C-alpha positions, -999 to +999 in steps of 0.1 A: -684+160-086-679+198-085-645+211-094-636+245-078-614+266-100-595+289-077-564+312-077-546+311-044-525+342-035-496+341-010-471+367+002-448+355+030-427+371+057-395+364+036-407+392+012-395+373-018-427+381-038-462+372-046-471+336-054-501+328-076-514+293-081-543+284-103-558+252-088-586+228-094-599+214-061-625+187-057-639+162-033-638+125-042-653+099-018-649+123+012-613+130+002-601+164-010-579+163-041-561+190-061-541+199-092-520+230-097-525+238-134-507+272-136-484+291-113-464+323-112-441+341-088-438+379-090-408+394-073-413+427-055-395+457-070-373+476-045-400+502-038-427+476-029-401+456-010-392+486+011-428+496+017-437+461+030-406+457+051-412+491+068-450+487+070-447+477+107-436+513+115-463+532+095-488+554+113-524+540+110-536+562+082-506+553+060-509+516+068-546+517+057-537+535+025-511+508+018-537+482+026-558+496-002-531+502-028-516+468-022-551+453-027-553+470-060-519+458-070-528+422-061-560+425-082-540+439-112-515+410-110-542+385-107-561+399-137-529+397-158-524+361-147-560+352-157-557+370-191-522+355-198-534+319-193-571+325-204-583+310-171-618+301-160-620+312-123-646+308-096-629+330-071-597+343-057-584+332-023-559+356-009-537+354+022-526+390+019-493+402+034-489+401+072-477+435+086-486+430+122-490+397+142-494+400+180-520+375+190-513+380+227-528+415+221-556+401+200-540+416+169-532+403+134-534+423+102-529+412+066-529+440+041-544+436+006-579+450+009-603+423-004-627+448-019-600+467-038-586+433-050-620+422-061-628+454-080-593+454-097-596+419-110-634+416-114-636+384-094-651+372-061-624+373-034-621+354-001-595+367+023-588+377+059-584+341+072-567+349+105-588+376+122-616+353+133-594+328+149-576+355+169-610+369+179-617+334+192-586+336+214-563+317+190-529+325+175-544+330+140-514+308+129-503+286+115-532+280+090-516+256+065-521+225+087-556+221+074-541+215+040-515+192+056-543+171+070-565+170+039-539+169+011-507+155+027-519+132+055-497+104+042-466+121+057-458+119+094-446+155+095-452+185+073-425+212+075-428+246+059-397+266+055-408+301+045-397+332+062-406+313+094-404+276+100-435+258+111-444+221+115-476+201+115-484+165+125-511+142+139-510+133+176-535+109+190-561+118+163-556+156+167-537+178+143-509+198+161-489+226+145-469+256+155-442+280+145-408+265+153-388+297+146-365+310+120-361+300+084-355+322+053-361+354+071-327+353+088-309+339+057-323+367+035-315+393+061-279+383+059-276+382+021-295+415+017-267+432+036-246+428+004-274+433-021-283+397-027-319+386-025-310+351-012-283+324-011-291+302-041-290+265-031-272+275+001-239+277-019-224+305+003-236+289+035-219+256+026-186+274+024-188+289+059-179+276+093-198+276+126-198+307+148-205+290+181-213+322+200-239+333+175-254+298+174-257+298+212-274+332+213-299+321+187-306+288+204-311+306+237-340+328+224-369+325+248-395+317+221-380+282+216-387+272+252-424+283+251-451+257+249-473+255+218-497+268+204-473+296+195-465+318+166-442+346+157-441+375+132-417+401+118-419+421+150-402+393+169-375+389+143-367+426+144-366+428+182-349+396+191-330+382+161-317+412+141-296+425+171-278+391+173-271+389+136-261+426+132-240+424+164-219+395+151-188+404+133-180+376+109-181+368+072-214+364+053-206+327+046-201+320+084-232+339+093-252+319+068-236+286+078-244+293+114-280+304+107-286+272+086-274+250+115-296+269+139-327+265+118-320+227+114-312+221+150-345+237+161-365+217+136-348+184+145-353+191+182-391+194+177-393+163+154-373+142+179-397+152+207-425+133+189-429+096+189-418+083+154-419+051+135-387+033+124-390+051+091-409+084+094-413+109+066-411+147+068-424+166+038-405+199+033-421+228+013-415+265+011-385+283-003-361+266+022-369+233+004-349+246-026-318+252-004-297+221-009-273+228+019-301+234+043-319+201+033-287+181+036-280+197+070-315+189+082-312+153+072-280+151+090-295+165+122-326+142+120-306+110+115-317+079+098-351+074+114-367+104+097-365+107+059-367+142+045-389+143+014-389+172-010-417+171-036-418+188-070-405+223-074-440+236-081-453+221-049-423+233-029-429+269-041-467+270-042-480+248-015-491+277+007-509+294-022-526+260-028-536+257+008-552+291+009-571+282-022-584+252-003-592+274+027-614+295+004-632+263-009-638+251+027-652+286+036-677+284+007-686+248+017-690+260+053-665+234+064-638+239+091-606+255+078-591+268+111-581+241+136-583+251+173-559+222+182-534+242+161-541+278+171-554+274+206-587+291+198-619+284+217-632+263+188-627+252+153-640+277+127-647+284+091-629+316+085-626+341+057-645+371+044-661+372+010-659+403-012-678+407-045-665+430-073-683+462-081 
């Protein structure tokens, strides 16, 4: 039984930092298993945060320069992580940071040059997991459902609450998944107006009251009525959501309270559209899983037939990094790691590009 020793790297649209997860991944009796042995989250300093947030507006040459410098930074952080814990590593599996995601135009771009990353940390790197799926006519997202199927198939639904909310479930033997809509991206946008990175445990949101006009405007966004497969990126948030939030004059507590109710209403709507058992389970991971007010509100919206399950803090925070580590393993094994039933691509694929250090 071969055990892959992999570091998964993840940076999400919520811009809260880089997640590193050192994982052992192996196959036992045709079933993939894992263990997260070490993990670390590195918050972005203000300069890096601003660069990533504004990257969508950069001219091509500056974006490509950022792609390289960010790749070097990823490699330097990875090397420090390896040295700090004296880790034995087979390879690095990196998601990168999405700057552009417009699959309708055949475009998705995750910065963090694989070659620069590999050279900086001295390790083999697998990255660029989305481009091939988009080239096959898919959304290139979400990708985590392959991990939901192989690692967390005992749950009826898997919900990720990162910058964006997305859901994954089995339907008639086929894995379905898609972006639902907003999650931490809107909450963090509101708190950052007053210099706070986030609303810890949803404490401020819990003190607010509902702004019905803002809630209706958010619920009326066209994306929610589109059929899946579908996915969104930061561009959609800037164009469609920011004007609603910034155009609403209300207290921060009320804005947060309303945003949480919007997030939970949209999630509950999608879950309730699917046939469920008397006692279905919904696994919640991603930063939103640490927001107690959001989780309580979600359970309230779902009712008694669907039980919200939150795992360990490590798994809540590092599940995506874990799954990208798995995707790297599957790429080396030449097994499917992108599901066309999820993305809408012409066929399943084994995606990811390998870079060797020089």
